[in-house]
C-alpha positions, 0 to 999 in steps of 0.5 A: 396487966400494967396501966400504961395510961397512968402518969409516970411517977415524979422524979424526986431526985435533985438536979445534982443527982440527975447530972452526968456522973463525970466531973464535967457539966457538958462533957460525959466522956473522959477526954484530954481535950476536956481537961484543956477546956477546964484549964482555959476556964480556970485561966478565965476565972483567975483573970476575972478574980485578979481584975476584981482584986486589982480594981479593989486595990485601986478603990474602983470598980472593974468597969473603971479598971477596964476603962483605964486598961483600954485607954492605956492600950489605945495610947500604946497603939497610937490610936486616940480613944474617944468617949464614944469608942470607950462606951462601945468597948464597955457596952455602956450608955453614953450617960454612964460613960460620961459619969465614968469619965468624970469619976476617973478624971476626978480621981486623977486616972484619966484626962480629956485632951483635944482630938489630934485630927477632929477638933469637935472631939476629945480623946481620953488619956491615962495619967502618969498616976494611972500608969504608975498604979497599973505598973505597980500592981501588974509588973510582977504578975506579968513577969511570972506570966512571961516566965510560964510562957517561956517555959513552953517548948519553943516549937509549941509556942506558935501552936499554943498562941494559935489555939488560944486565939481560936478559943478567943474567937469562939467566945467572941462569936457567941451571940448575945441572948435574945 
C-alpha cells in the first residue's frame, strides 16, 4: 500500500519547463485579442527604445529627455510648467528636479522665466536649441507614424484611437506596489 504521508517528490523542472506551453506568459488559450496585447507591448518597447536612443543622441538621460518633452508639451498647450509640476510629472524629489533643471539650463535646453501670473514662481521653457534637436531627431519618425495611422481605414480610426486610450487608462489605473 502506498505511503500517502510521505512528502511529495521535489519538482526539479526549471521555471521555463513549468511555464504554460503557449508563447504567452499570462494567457494560455489562443486568442486574437492576445495578439493585440502583444502588439501593444511591442509598441511600448519600441517607444522606450526610441527614447533611450534619442536621449543618448542628445547626450542626456531619459529623465532629462522627458523633462524637455514635457516642457515643449506645456508650451504647446499654453500651460506654464513650474518646477513643482515637473517634479510631480517625473516622480522625482524637489532636490533632484533642481539638479535636473540646473543641468538642462547649463546645456542650453531649458530656461527659467518669470511666471506670467505668479510673481513668486518661475516657469520652465524649452530653448530654441531644444526644439531644434527634438524636431531634427523626431520629424522623420513622426511622418512615418502618421503614414501608418493614415493607412488605417477611415472608418476604423476612431475605434482604434478609443481602444488605445482605453489601454492607456488601464496602465494609468494600475496602482503602485505597496
